[in-house]
Backbone bond lengths (Angstrom), bond angles and torsions (degrees), N, CA, C in turn:
res aa  C-N    CA-C-N  psi(-1)  N-CA   C-N-CA  omega(-1)  CA-C   N-CA-C  phi
1 M - - - 1.409 - - 1.485 112.38 -
2 R 1.335 111.90 -23.03 1.408 115.84 -174.12 1.618 106.71 -66.69
3 G 1.364 112.11 139.60 1.370 116.61 -173.82 1.567 115.59 98.35
4 Y 1.329 112.31 -18.14 1.492 121.75 -179.17 1.505 111.75 -100.25
5 G 1.241 115.15 -31.79 1.496 120.71 -176.85 1.491 114.35 -171.55
6 E 1.258 117.56 -176.34 1.487 128.76 -167.96 1.645 104.97 -99.39
7 A 1.292 110.62 127.16 1.545 117.58 -177.03 1.511 106.11 -76.48
8 L 1.388 113.64 114.50 1.491 113.65 171.02 1.471 116.89 -91.22
9 Q 1.305 116.60 -31.75 1.453 122.25 168.98 1.511 109.84 -132.78
10 Y 1.317 123.09 -170.53 1.444 125.22 173.76 1.525 116.41 -49.99
11 S 1.379 111.43 -46.57 1.528 113.87 -176.97 1.479 109.75 -129.45
12 V 1.284 120.45 26.36 1.514 127.03 173.00 1.490 107.26 -112.72
13 F 1.240 121.00 131.45 1.459 127.42 172.59 1.449 113.13 -131.26
14 L 1.232 117.38 137.77 1.596 125.89 170.61 1.365 107.47 -93.41
15 C 1.370 126.11 123.30 1.353 125.99 177.91 1.505 108.21 -131.92
16 E 1.279 115.25 132.72 1.476 121.43 166.08 1.496 110.23 -97.81
17 L 1.321 119.73 110.26 1.468 123.53 -171.08 1.440 110.79 -130.19
18 S 1.361 118.24 144.25 1.492 122.35 165.73 1.524 102.30 -74.92
19 L 1.395 111.93 169.36 1.555 119.31 177.89 1.572 105.66 -58.98
20 K 1.398 119.78 -40.14 1.328 115.57 -173.82 1.447 110.08 -74.78
21 E 1.271 124.96 -36.32 1.415 122.54 170.43 1.472 119.50 -59.61
22 R 1.328 116.12 -42.06 1.415 129.22 171.42 1.583 108.80 -49.25
23 A 1.334 113.55 -56.79 1.551 120.89 -176.16 1.554 107.22 -59.55
24 I 1.322 115.89 -45.58 1.529 118.82 178.06 1.418 112.96 -55.01
25 M 1.437 112.68 -50.34 1.504 118.98 -178.84 1.570 111.67 -57.55
26 L 1.314 114.50 -48.86 1.461 119.15 -177.10 1.492 114.12 -63.32
27 T 1.332 114.55 -36.55 1.470 123.58 174.54 1.487 109.16 -62.27
28 E 1.316 119.25 -46.91 1.479 120.32 -175.78 1.646 106.56 -68.49
29 L 1.267 116.81 -38.33 1.513 125.25 -177.52 1.563 108.48 -63.06
30 D 1.410 110.85 -42.72 1.515 121.65 -175.50 1.623 111.46 -63.91
31 E 1.326 109.71 -27.89 1.531 117.02 -172.99 1.528 104.10 -83.86
32 I 1.448 126.65 -23.66 1.379 121.49 -168.85 1.542 115.48 -114.56
33 I 1.339 116.40 -7.86 1.485 119.92 -178.04 1.445 111.20 -86.27
34 N 1.360 117.67 158.80 1.441 120.84 171.03 1.411 107.33 -85.98
35 H 1.208 119.98 112.69 1.682 120.15 -176.79 1.405 108.22 -74.12
36 D 1.384 129.19 -3.86 1.482 121.50 178.82 1.546 106.73 -100.35
37 E 1.419 118.52 -16.18 1.541 116.97 -178.56 1.539 113.01 -124.35
38 D 1.306 119.26 -31.00 1.476 120.39 -176.63 1.471 112.32 -85.16
39 C 1.320 112.92 157.27 1.469 122.81 178.85 1.508 106.93 -136.65
40 V 1.320 122.57 119.18 1.343 130.97 172.06 1.457 108.27 -112.76
41 M 1.295 115.31 114.97 1.543 120.29 177.85 1.491 107.84 -113.34
42 T 1.454 112.78 135.34 1.368 118.33 177.90 1.552 104.12 -118.82
43 I 1.197 112.62 144.18 1.556 118.53 -178.58 1.588 107.23 -130.27
44 D 1.261 115.71 121.13 1.563 121.04 171.50 1.387 107.03 -79.89
45 L 1.291 119.54 117.40 1.582 124.50 -178.71 1.424 109.47 -86.53
46 G 1.268 120.24 13.91 1.432 117.53 -173.41 1.551 109.75 -77.89
47 G 1.277 118.61 -154.18 1.462 122.16 -173.08 1.573 115.09 -54.91
48 I 1.315 117.02 160.15 1.359 120.29 179.68 1.545 113.37 -89.11
49 D 1.269 116.08 1.79 1.416 121.57 -179.53 1.536 117.26 -63.81
50 R 1.248 114.36 -16.80 1.631 117.90 179.44 1.565 108.73 -98.57
51 D 1.368 111.63 159.34 1.358 114.33 179.06 1.526 111.59 -74.03
52 I 1.433 121.15 164.26 1.520 119.72 -173.15 1.397 99.80 -72.02
53 D 1.349 134.97 -36.45 1.341 126.16 -177.39 1.517 116.13 -61.41
54 V 1.246 117.84 -16.67 1.437 120.68 178.11 1.632 110.68 -89.03
55 R 1.316 110.47 -34.82 1.456 119.44 -176.89 1.550 113.55 -82.80
56 V 1.316 111.65 -24.28 1.575 111.90 179.83 1.553 108.71 -114.88
57 T 1.319 120.45 128.27 1.357 124.58 -177.33 1.467 107.16 -128.90
58 F 1.500 117.71 161.68 1.361 122.10 -177.27 1.495 107.56 -138.78
59 L 1.426 113.36 147.33 1.421 123.89 161.96 1.388 106.32 -115.75
60 G 1.355 112.04 142.35 1.554 114.35 178.11 1.490 109.84 85.36
61 V 1.303 115.67 -141.25 1.441 124.14 175.08 1.528 113.70 -65.54
62 K 1.293 113.94 122.75 1.501 117.94 -178.98 1.456 107.79 -91.40
63 K 1.405 115.86 140.27 1.397 121.73 -179.97 1.492 108.02 -107.45
64 E 1.279 119.11 149.22 1.402 125.00 174.52 1.509 113.47 -70.30
65 M 1.312 112.26 130.45 1.578 111.48 -179.88 1.496 104.34 -96.02
66 P 1.393 119.80 150.04 1.466 124.06 176.26 1.536 107.34 -73.39
67 G 1.275 115.71 153.92 1.466 122.36 176.78 1.458 108.70 -63.09
68 R 1.312 116.18 165.01 1.511 125.08 179.54 1.502 106.30 -76.88
69 Q 1.335 116.27 128.58 1.399 118.86 166.50 1.536 114.49 -136.17
70 T 1.304 111.81 155.26 1.445 115.95 -177.29 1.587 108.64 -91.51
71 L 1.360 114.38 133.39 1.496 116.10 -177.29 1.442 105.22 -125.69
72 I 1.268 130.31 121.25 1.346 128.69 178.03 1.600 104.45 -115.47
73 I 1.285 113.47 123.07 1.499 122.14 179.15 1.488 113.83 -114.33
């Protein structure tokens, strides 16, 4: 992930990528992860106008996402 974004935590990176850069990054990750054990989750932090299944994608093991709920604080 180095070279694609800023490390926020040990395994959390913030990346500002074009669509092409994102595709290249995902292709490189796809080639090196263990698809039976590893989970790489990408989250598009853009607008909320798209469904969560479009904004959140996985490589390797897919995790179940919680349903959408409204929370007012």
